[in-house]
N, C-alpha and C positions, 0 to 999 in steps of 0.2 A: 370180337370176331372178324373185323376185317382186318387186323392186322395178322391174325392166323391164316387167313384165307390167303390175301397175300406173300405171306412164306411160303406156303404150300406151293403157292403158284412158280413163285421163282425156283423155288427147291426142283419141281418137276423139272421144270426149262432147263435149269444148269446140267440136271440128270440127263434129258435127251439130246443137248446141245452137245454133251460131253461124249458120249456114246457116238454119235455119227461122226465126230470129228477124230475121235480117234481110229473109229473101225475102216479109217479110209489111208494108204499108202500115199503119205507126202514127203516130200525131202527139205527139212529143214537146211538152210546156211546159215550157219555162225554170223552173227552181227557183231561179236567181241570176240577176245580173248576167253579161254577157261580162264577161273580164279584160281589162286592156289588154294591150297586145302585146306589151310589155317594162316590168316594173317590179321594180324593188330595195326591200330591206328589210333590217332589220338591229337588232338589239338589243346594248348597251352597258351592263354591269352590275358593278360596282366594289364590295367591301365591306372591312368591317374591324370584324376582333372582339378585343377587351382583357379578360381574364378576368384575376381578383388574387383570392388567397388570405392571409390572415393569421393566424396562429392563436398563443394565447396561453397556455401554461400552466406557473402559478410565476414563476419567474427567466426564463423562456425564451417566446422571440418569434421564429417562423419563419414567413416569409412567400414566396411565388411565385406565377409569372406567366406567361401566355403569349399571344399576339397570331396570330392569324390573318388573312393578306391574301389575298383570291382575285377573282381579275379572269375578266370571260366576255365572249367578243364573238361574235356572231353576222352573218356577212351572208348574204342571198341574193337570188335572183331568177328572177320566175316572172311567166308571159306564156303566147301560144298560138303554135302552129304553124301558119303559112299561114294556118287560117280557126278562131275560138275552137270551131267544131262539129266540127271533124277531131279537133286534140290540144291541150290543155294540160301546161303541166310548172311543176316548183318544183325548185328545187337550193339547195342551204344550205351552208356550210363555217361551222363551229362551234369555238372553241376556251375550252379553262377552263384555266386556272391557280392550284392552292391553294399555300399555303406556310404552313408552322406552325411557329411560333418561341417555344419554349419558354425563359425565363427559365435552366433548368437542364435539362440534357439535350440529345440529339442533334435538329437542325432535319429536319423531313419536305418534302418538296416530293411533290406531284402534279400533274401534267398530262395535258389527252388532248384530241385532235384529231377532229370527227366531221364525217363527208360525209352529205348527204340528196341523195336525187332521186326523185321522183316524176315520172312522165308517164302522161294518164289521154287514153286513144286513146276519140272517140265520145264525151264527158263529158255532150252532152245527147239522148242517144239512148236508144232502150230498154235496147241492149245496150252495153256501155262495157268497156273493157281498162284494168287498173291494172298498172302495171310501175315497180316500187320495188326503192332497194338503200340498205344503210347500212353504212358502215363506221367503225369508232371505235379510235383509238390510242391507247393509255393508259399510263400512267408512275408508278409509285410509288419515291422514292426515300428511302432510310432509311438514314443513317450509310455512305454509297456502296456501299449493295449495292441498282444496280437493278432493278427487278421491273415486266416490261412484258409486257399484252396487247394481244390484237390480236383483233377482233370484225370479221367481216363478214357481213352479211345481207342477201339477196336474194331477189325472188320476183315473180310476177305472179298476178294476180286478173281473174277475170271475174265481172260485176256485171250481174244483167239483170231489169229491170221493166217489165214489157209488160203491155198489160191484158188481164186474162182468162185469164192465165197466173202460175203462183208466182213468187215472188221468189226467185232463184237466186243465189247466189255459189259461186264455186269458185277454191279458191285454192291455190298452192303457194310453199312456201319454204324456202332452206337456208341455214343459221345455222352458221358455219364458228367456233370462237374459239378460240384459240391461247394459253398462258402460256410466258411468256420469261424464264431468269433468266440473267444475263450472256449476253444474245441466243442462248440455247441454247434451240430447245422442249423443254419438260418435261413438259406437259400438250396435248392437243388433245382437242378437244369437236365431235361434227359431230350435224347435227341434219335430217334431210327430212322435209317434214310438207306431206299433202297436207289439205284442209279443203273437205266440201261443207256448205252450207247450204241449206236450202230452205225455204220457208215460203208457206202459203197458205189456201186455203178452199174448200169445195164445200157445196154447198145442203142436200146430206141432212144433216137435224137441225142445221144451219147451224154446221158444223163449223170452225174454224179448227186448222190442221195445222203441227208443226215437226220436220223430219228435221235432223238434223246427225251428222255422220260425219267421223271426225278418224282419220288415219294416221299414226305417228311413228315413223321410224327413228333409234334414238339409237345413238349409237360414241361408248363413253369409253375411258380406257387400262384395260386391264382386267376392260371388261363394252362388251357389247353387247343390246339389246332391239329388239323391233318391237311396237309396239302399237296395238292398233287399238278405237276405242271406236264406238259407234254410240248415238244417242240420238232416240227418236220421241214427241212427246208432242200428244194431241191432246184439245180444249175443245168441247165438244156440247151444246146445248137441244135435248135430245127433245122437251117438250111444257111449256106452263105455266110456264115457268122452270123445269125440273129438268137441273140442270147436271151432264154426263157427264165426268169427267177420266181420261184415259187416260196411264200413261208408262211406256216401257220404255227400257230402257239395258243395251246391251254391252260387255263388256271384257274383252280378250284382250291379252295380252303372251305372252313366252317364261316367265315367270316368274309369272302372274297371272292368272285368270278370275274374272270375276263377270256376273251375268245377274240383274237387278232388275226386275219388272214391280208396278206397283199400278195398282189403277181404285177410283174414287171415285164415289159419288152422292150429290148435292145435293138436297133437295127442297125446295120452296118454304117460306116462314114463313107459315103460317096464324097466323089470329086468336090459337087458344091451342096449337096442336103444330106443332114442326117437330122434323125427325130426318134424318140422314144417316150415311151407310155406306162403308166402307175394304176392300178387300183390298189385301194386301202379300207377294211372294214375292221372296225374295232368295238366292240361290246362289253363293258364292263357292269359289276354289281355291288357294291358293298354296303355294309351295314355296320351302322353308327350304332355300340352298345349303350344305353339311357342307362338310368336310375331309377331302380323302383321305390325306393325311401323316399325319394324327391318328387317320384312322381313323374319322372323323364322318360317314355317308351323311345326301344327304338327305329332306330329310322334308317330306310333303303336308298343308297341313293345308285338310280340307274344311269347311265350314259351310252350313247349311241353314237358312232360318228362313222362317215363314208367319203373316202376321199376319192377325186379322180385326177391325176394332172398327167399334161402332156408337153415336150419341148420339143420344137424345131430350132436347127440351124442350118443357116445356107449363107454361102459363099457366093456375093454377086459381083465379084472382079478378085484381078489375085492379090490388092489393098485394099478392097471392103469388105467386111462380114458384118453377120447379123443376127440375132438369138432371139427369142420367143417361148416364153412358159408361161403355162396356165395353170391355176387350182382351183379347184370346187370342193369345199365342202358340208356334207349335211350334220348338224348338229341336233342331237334330243338330249335332254337333262328333266329327268323326272315331268315328261310331256312337256316343258318349254322347248320347243324350237327355233332354231336362229339358223343361217346360211354365213359362209364366210366364202371370199372369194376374192384370188391375187392372180396378179400380170405384173410379168416383168419382162423385159425387153430391152437390149443394147444392142448398140452398132459401133464397131473397130474400124479407123481408117490407120493407116499408115502409107509413107511414101520417103523415098529418099530424095531430099533437095538438096543440092548441089554437092556440098562438103559435109550436111549435116541429113539426119534421119530423124523423120517428125513420124508420132504417133498419137493418137490421139481416140478415147474411147469416153460413152455415153450411156449411162444408165437408167432407166426407170423402172419402179417399180411401185406397185399399187394394191393396199389391201383395205377390203372393208370387211367388218365383222360387228353383226350386230349386238355380240356381248361383250367383248374384248377390247372395240375400239377398231379407229381406223388410221391409213399409214401413208402417206405422200411421198416419195422420196424422188430427188435428181439429182445422179452423181457428173460431172464432166469430170474429164483429166485429159491434160495438152503433156505431150514429154519431148521433148527435144534434145540430141546429143549431139555432138561433134564427131567427124574422125581423129584417128587418133596423132598427137604429136608429139613433140620431142619431150614436154613433160608429161603429158599424159591425155585426159579427156575430159571435155567439158559438158555439162549436161546442167538441163532445166527443167521444172516442171509446176504444172500451174494445176490447184485443185478447186476445185465449187461444189459445194453440196446444198441442197436446199433440203429441208426435214419438216412436214406438217404433219404431227400426230397429236389423236386424241387416244388416250388412256380411259379406260371403264374398270372400275374396282368394284367389290362389294365393303358396304360401311361398316365396319367393328367399331362397336360401343365400346367393346370392353365387358360389357352385361353378359348375363346367363341367359342369353337368345339365341346360343348356336343353333338351336333346334326349330326357332322359328320360322315358320314358312314364307314370312313375306323377306324378299329383299329387296335392298335399296343398293342403286348404282350411286356411286359418286364420279365425276370427270375429272381429268386434268388435260388442259390442251398446250401445246408446245410446238412452235416455228422458228426452227433455226437455220443461220446462214453463216457456211461458212466458207472460208477463200484462205488460202496459202500459197505459197510463191515460194520456190526455192531455187538457187543457184550453187552450183557446186563444180570440183574437179575433183580428179583422181589418177593417181597412174605411179610411176616408178622413176626413181629420181635418176639424173644421167649421170655416167662413167661407171668405171669398173669396181672403183671402193665402194659408191654408196650406190649402184644400179639394182641391189638386193633390195633398197626399201622401198615399201608401198606405201603411199599417204593418200588421204583423203581431207579434204577441207568443203565446207559447205555453209552457206547463209541462208536462213530460212523464216520468212513473216508468215505471222498465222494471227486471222482474225475470225472470232466467233461473235454469232449476237440472237440471242435465245429469248423468248418474250412468249407469254402465255396467260393462264388461269389455274388454280388450283383453289382446294376447299379452303376456307376458312373456320377456324376456331376461337370463336370473339373473348370465350370466359371458359374457365375451370366447370362452371355448371354446364356449358354445351358439351364439355367430354363424358361427364357423367351421363348426363340424357342423351347423348348421342344424335343432337339436332344440328344440322349444318345447314344452314340456310344462305347464308353467304359465301361466295366466291373472291378473290382477293389476286390481283395481279403481281403478276414478278418478273424480274428483268434479270439476264445473265451478257454481261458483254466481258469478254476477253482482247484483249491486244498486246503480243509481244512477236519480239524477236530473238533470234537463237542464232550465233557461230560457233559450229565444231568444227573439230580437227582432230584426225589419228594420223598416225606413222607405224608401221610394222615395219622393222629390220633384222631378219636370220643375221646372227653371224655364222661363223666357223665351230664345229663342236659342239654343233646343235642348239648353242643358244640364241634364244631371242630377246628382243628388246619390244615392248608396245610400247605406245604413249598416248592417252587422249586428251582433250578438255573441252569444255564448252563454257560460252558466256550467254543467259539469257537475260531480258530485260523485257519489260511489259507491265501491266494491268491489268486487273481484276475489278469492273464494277469499281472504278476509278480508285482502285486501291493498288498503288506502284509494289511490283515485286521485281528485284534481281539476283541473278546467284550465278555461281562462278564456280568451276573445280576443275583441276588438271589430276592426271591418274597415271602413273607409271609402274607397267609390269617387267619382271626381270624371270626367264627360267632358264636355269643352269643344269641339263642330266652332267655332271660331273664324270661319272661314270657308267658301265653297267648296272652297277649297286647302288652308287648315289647319286639322288639330285635331288635338288630344292626351287624353288617359287617363292619370290618377296615382291609384295605390292605397299606402296604408299599412294595415299590419297587425300586431298585436300581440298574443303568445301566453303565456301562462305555462302550465306542467304541474308538478304534482306528484305522484310517485307513489312509493309505502313502499318502503323499502332502495334508493332511487334517489335520481342528485341532482338536484335542482329544476331544470328548464329555462326558460330566458325566449330568445324569438324575436322580431325586429323586422325588417320587410320594407317598402322603399319601391320602387314601381317606378314608372317613367315611360317612357310610349310617344306618339309624335308623328311625323306621316305630314304632308308638304307634296306636292301635285302642280302642274305648271305647263308645260300642254301634255302633251307626251309625255314631260316627265321627273319621274318619281317620287324623293322622296327622304325615307328612314324612320330612327328612331330610337328606341331600345330599350335603357332600362338601368335593372339595380334594385341595390339594398342588401339585404345580410341581413347579421343581427348575432346571434349566439347564445351565450345565456351559460349553460354549464353549469361543467363540471369545470375549465374554462377560458374563453375565449373565443374566436370564429371570426367574422371580419370578409372575407365573400364582394362582390367588384365585378364587373358584367358590364356593358360599353359595346357597344354594336352600332350599326353605323353602315352604311346601304346607300343607294346613289345607282343609278339605272334609266332609261334613256334609250331609247325604240324609236324609228326611224327609218322 
């Protein structure tokens, strides 16, 4: 009954809207040229992929490979019926076939046939009607076990764009999905969806608005649901660039309900002072279904949240600015109430010092949450850069961070106690100190011959120390019983030094050379680590039709107590276009040397022709 009444209401709305829209004289302007009376189009695409792997360990060598062939065809027709202002149409049929042939194992074949049709009435008038349908039949065959799916989608859409009227889109579609095994339906999915989208504006406070309503009726095996969602947003200019944003959303289903509202004010930025404010309200209610056979009843979870946010910024001098942001949140989960507060403040100062530019930044962030945990964070950053000289620009950066965090989370024992009322919270603490110093230089090489080359070199030292406590599970029995009574201390120390460099050199005729390298050494919890790599890339557009890209990368990695690892990688990509025909090739080789050796090779070729 609900579906029938809603269908009748939408049908009446379409009829009334169409009557008023078509009764007034409106001059429609063409947004595009009229289509031809009858035009054929199509696409043919063929692709081949070969993957080969060879692994050597000691005296044994194992190799395997697979090949994939794909062919795709699409043919269609488009035009108009009687006159292009009356109706235009487009119809197409596509076929896709993919065959996977491994050297060892079963072959896999997939194929699908798709049908599409779209008809638009009054395409160049303020009121237009679209009717569309799509059907896809898909087959997956593995070792003689076929699995078929059938998908059918059809619907109608009303579009209205009249002068001095809001833009309206009203749409209905139905989607039917069938899963078949051995030609027998094993799963069926049905969706009925109604969509109303209204966008417009009115002169009061220069307000723009959008209303979006969506009703979905969902039918699945052993599950049915009806979901209604609505969203309304407005954007207003009160006066003197004072912006007022409002947002309201509502979602209602058989198992879930949500109401969300927010309103924010943005005041114009003055020469010294700027500020904005936000209020947000959220309320949700969800139902978790139990099991009558096990004696588990349904459980309802209700959540209420209210938040108030304020942000202020002030320029004390031309070189010193500051900001402050406050957030307060009230939460209520099934009668359990808790508050959360957050404070964020920052200062930024910068000035030129002789031949250098100096800038600094400091931020403080505090958060207290009675249920989720607390956070205390301090960040300090100092930057120094010189004016340009012959070789380039010198720069330096220092970064410091201190984080004191306490995380709270529910204990999960793995037993069937998901619906228990009692909640047990665990805590994990962490204090982290981070120091980072980097020095670098970037610029352009001197001279006419190499003057187009840009380069950069940088050295960085990174240090991090983390310590805290976390829950400890002493035995397997504790895991089964869910008894965590002890906490253990942990530490994580990282020390590393990294040196990086790069050069970018554009040659004539669009040729570009790019080279990068990096060397990193350090230790993590007294375990040493060293890695080094270099990488070169060449991009060469031979002509307007043909171009290629080549890449070479070499990496060495050494980690204490682990086997050294060396990796070499080469890639080649090429693309050729001739009219509507496009031919692309991609291939790469990768060799890994560790305990043994592994060689990977991939070749991919694709040919595409548009008709």
